[in-house]
N, C-alpha and C positions, 0 to 999 in steps of 0.2 A: 835448855834451847828445844824448839819445838819439832817436834818430828824425830824420824830416825836418823843417824848420820850414816853417811857411805862407811863402803868396808874396809877401805884403807888398808895400811900394810902394818903389820905388828911394830909396836912401839917399844923401844928400851926400857926395861927394868929399874935404871937409873934416869929417864928422862933426857938422856942426852941429844944434843942436837948436830946435825953436820955441820962444817964449816961452813956451808955456804950459806946458812943461817946471818954469819955476820957480815956479811958482805953490805956495805952501805948502809949500816945500823945507825951511824950516827946523824944520818940525815932524816930517819924515822923516829916521830914519836913514841912513847911507849905508854903504855895505859895498864890497868890493873880490875878483873873484873873480877867480884866474890857473888857466887850463887847461894842463895841461901833459900835448901829446896823443903820448906815447911810453909803450910798453911792451914787457918782454923777451920775453912771448908773448901772444898774442892769446887770449883766455881763450872758450871756445864760446858762452858765452850772451851776451857783451857786444856791444852795439850802438853804442856810445860812438865818440867821435870820434878812435880813438885809432891807433896804427901802431908797427910794431916798425920796427927799426934797417934793416930788409932793404928796407923798404918807401919808404923816402926817403932824399932826397937832394940834394945843392943847398944854397940857404938855407935849408933845413928841417932842418937836421942838430941834432942834441942839444945839441953844443959852439956853435950860434951862436944857440942858440933865447932864453937869458935876455937877451940885449942885445937881440935884436927884440920879443920882449913889453916891454922897458922904455921901447922906442919907444913903444909903443901906450900905457901910463901916461903917456909925457908927452906924449900926444895928448888923453887924458881929462882931464887938468888943465887943459888951454888949451880945449878943449872946455865945460866947465863954467862955466871962468870968464868965457867970451865969451857963453856964454848967460844970465850974469846971475845964478846960482847962489852961496847964500851960502857964504860957506868951511866947509866942514864936514868935520872929520878923519873917516877911517875908523874906525869903531868894531869893524869887525870885518874879517878878511882869512880868505880860506880857499883854501886852494892843490891842486888836487882835479887829477884825471885820469880813466885814464891813473894813471902812476906817477911821482909829480914826485921821490920818493927814487931814481930814476935819476938824476939831476941832481945834480951837487955841490951841498953845501947853501952852499956859497959863491954859487951862482946864484942861490937862494933869497933869501939875504940882499941881493943887490942889488938885490930885487924891493922889500923890505921899504924899504931905502934909499930909493929911488924912490917910493914910497907916502909916506912921510914929506916927502921933497922936494916930492910933487906936491900933495898931500891935508893931509899931518899924517897922524898916527897918535894917537888920542886916547889918554889915560891907561888903563889897564886893559885896552886892548882884545884882541880875544880873535882870535889869529892859530892857524889849524887848517891841518896839512899831513896828507894821507892818504899811506898807506904800505902797501907789503906787509910781512906779516912777513920774508920773505927779502930786503928791500931797504934794512935798515938795521944798524947796529953801534954799539956804545955811543959811539963817538966820533963819529959822524955826526949822531947824536941829542943829545948834548951840545953840537956845532956848532950843529945849529937851533935850542938853547936859547937860545945865545948869541947868535946874529941876531936874535930879538924872538920866535920861533915859540914858543908859550905851549900848545898841544893837538895831538895826534897821532892822529888815526884809521887804525887797522888793522883791513886788510880781512881778518879771519879767517873768514869766511862758513862757515867748518863745523868741527869737531872729527874729523869722521871721514873717514878716507882715500878711502873708495871713494864717499863724495860730491864730497869735492874732485875726485876723477879724473873724475867726470861733467862738474862744471865747467871742467876744463882747470887748476885752480890747482895752481902746481908747489910750495908753499912746503909745510914739515914742520908739521903739527900742533902736536907736541912745543914746537917753536920758539913760538908763541904767547905762554905764560907768562915765559920770558926776556925776549921783545921789551918787556914791558909792564914788567916789572920796569927793565930799562935806561931805558926812559923814564920811570917814577919816580925815578930816580935823577939822571937829568939834570934833574928839575924840572918835568915834562911833566904835565899833564890827558891821560887816556887814553880815549879810544871805541874798543869792539870793535863793529865790523858784520856782520849775518848774514845769511845769504839761506837761507827754509825751501821747501821743495816741489819741491827736485831729484829729478828721476827716481830712484828706487832708496832715496831716504830713507824711512824708518819713522818712526814717533812716537818709537820709543825711540832713533834715530838724532839727532832732533832734541832729545831731553832730554838724550845726551849732550852736544851742542855747546853748550845753554844752560847747564847745571853746570857744562862746562868754562870760558866764558865768564865767569859770576859767579866761578869761584874766583878768577880771576885781580883781580878786587876792582878793575872799571874804576869810572870817573867816570860813562860814559855808554853806552849799548848802541842800536845800530840794528837792526832785523829787518825785512826786505823779503820778500816773496813771490815767488818766480821767476815771471819774466815773459818768454816765450819769443817772441821777437822776431824779426819776419820779416827773411831775410834772413842770420841767423846759423848760424853750425855746427850750432847746439844743434837749431835749427827744422829744419834739414835731417833731422837725426837723429830727430827725433817726426814729420816728413812720411812718411817712408821705413817709421817702425814699428820704430824700432831701440831706443827709449826711449817711456815715455807721455808725454804729455802731463799736464802739472800736474792735479790734482783740487780743486775747490772745499772740497767737505767736509772734504778733508785739510788742505787749507789752513786753514780753520777752526779744524781743532781744534791745528793747530800754534800758530794765533795766541794762541786762548786758553790755550796751555801755558805760551808764553812771558810773555805777561802775568801769569799766576799765578806763576811760578817768579821772575819781578821784582819782583812786589808783594812775595812773603814775603820777597824778600832785600832789602827797602828801599827798591826804586825805585819812581818813581812815573812813569805815562805824562805825557806834557806835548803829546804828538803821536801821531796815529796807528800812527804804525812807528816811537815814539823814548820810549825810558824813559833820565829820569837821576836820579842820587843823590840831587840835591837840587835846586832849581829854578837855583841858581846855577851847575851844572853842565849844565844843556841848552846845546845847540847855539845860541848867539846868532845867529852868522851864517845858519844856515837858518829860525830865527824870524824874520829880518826879510824872508826871500821871504815866508812865511805871512802876514807882518802885511803886505804892500804896499809893504815902504820903498824906498829906492833903493837898485841896485847897478850896476857898472860889471863886467864881465865881460871878462877879458883872454884871447886866444888865439884857435886856429882855432877857429870853430865855438859859441864863448862867445856866450851872450844876455847882454844887458843891460836894466836898464829904469829911466828917469828919470822920474819926473813923469807916469806915463801915456805914455810912449815907450817903446815895446818895439822892440829890432833885435838883430840875429844877426851875425855875423861869416862870411866865408868861412870853408869847413869846411877844406879841403886846406892842409896848412902850408906847401906851397910859396907857393900864392897869397895865403896871408897874409904870408908873409917878405917877399915881392914888393910888396905895397900898403904894409908898412911904411917898407921901403927907400926907396919913391918919395914918401913924406911923405903919405900917403894914409890915409883910415880904411877899417880892414879890413871895415867891416860891408857885408854882401852886401845886405840889406833888412831895412824896418821897417815897424813901424804905429805910428798914434796910437789909442791905446782908443778906444772911444765909450763914454758914460757907461752903456751896458748891459751893454758888454764889462766894462767896471770892476766893476760888480755882479756880473757871474755869477764873475767872478776872484775878489772880496771873499768871496762866500759860498763857493766851492770850496775855498779856503784855509784862511781863518779856522774856520770849521766843524770842521777838522781837529784843531783845538788845544783843550787841557783849559780854556785860558782862556774858550772858549766866542766864537761871533758873537753882539753886539748887534744886534737885528735894526733899530733907531734908526740905528745906526751907518753902515747900508747903505743905508738909506730904504726898508727893506721894514714892512710894516705889522705891528702887534703887541706896543710896546710898553706892558707893562701895569705899576703899581706893585707893590710886593712885597707876597705875601700877597692877590694878587688872582686870579681865575680864571685858566688857561692862556690865553693869546691862539688865537684862531681857526686861525691859521695853523700853529701848534703842535700843535694838540690831537688830530689824529689821530698824529701821529710820537709824543706821548708815549703814547698810549692803545695803540700797537705796541710800545711799551717801547726805543725809539730816541734818545730826548731824555729827559734829566734832568727831572724834573717842578718840581723845587724850583726852578731857574735858569728852565725857563721862564715860570714866573708872572711873571718879570721880565724879558721878554721874551730872553732868552737861551739859544741854542742850545749845548749840553754833551752830547757824544755819550755813550750809555752803551756798554758793550762790545759789546752787538748793535748798536749804532747804528755804533761804529766797524767792523764787518763789513760792515755795508751803508750807507757812507758816502756813496756815489754815488745810492744810494736817497733819502735825505733833503736833498741837494744838487737834486736833480729838483723834487722837493713843495715847496721852498723857492723854487724859481724859476721853478715852474708857473704 
């Protein structure tokens, strides 16, 4: 997870959940996130909880990690059972990082076996693995598919070499079409992840990257504006004046460009930063986050959410391994969301989705029958061109493209 977590309250050593976590659980989907905290090289813009091999030792080694994380999966199954939650198979699994494909495919297969044994894996479950283009081979992708992986998300970021250099990305951009072909041959769905707004990236550079990604014919595209996070190598370069900070107008132009090109290529946006070939190829795991479903996050620094209870694990892999080996929960702290916190999160997350935020679902005033005047709460947002008028008449917030660029403004207005 990026950035420091909130302070929270102490988490029980056994990971026990309050009785409130079970309320309404049968109506919520359940997913599992597994964090792999290893990278071959630390990218200059990244503040995620990742480490290179030279930064770690002891029980935090890559060789021991699969078994350690499997220990938390066993703990999770026990905790959910003791809390009285109904048995729910995982409908999605997302293995992220870091670079999960630095681990052998057998290690990732071990986790899927543990998930099947502990929770069950729903028929047709979406199982995603993140990968760098230089961290896979035809054989490794075939082995991942054989283990039960259904989808791979490649960190393409850019097709332009000088942009990749600023980001400290080490892969050859010419390799991207090749790895996509290998994934297709293995029977895997493919997502390509892009970053825009890197210092020195022109609009023409960005167009080159988008067109190269679309030429690979992926099922899914993600595109995130570069954020210069405090404490990163890139932040230090910006502070010293070596490279410029991202410019808001430039970021807006680049967002509009990918939205135009993706739509022309047959993709539809379903979340502010995500486009899919069809509704079925949207990332179901991430939709679970945005819809407020339940998920258990495995690994150092991973966050979890079960029934309004949120917790986060200790960040360092050595401390994480020590707790698992001692039979303790790795949770560092937790919080039980208040009604106001839950409302704020639902508005923040659901309003980002093309399916929209129904005001009545979160208790906001303004539900209005179809073809009636726009509810007062949405009137100014519609007038400003930030929310679609047709859905607003039904009390549903769906952002226009201008609204997507100013999503935080919309959220503040709804919660004012």
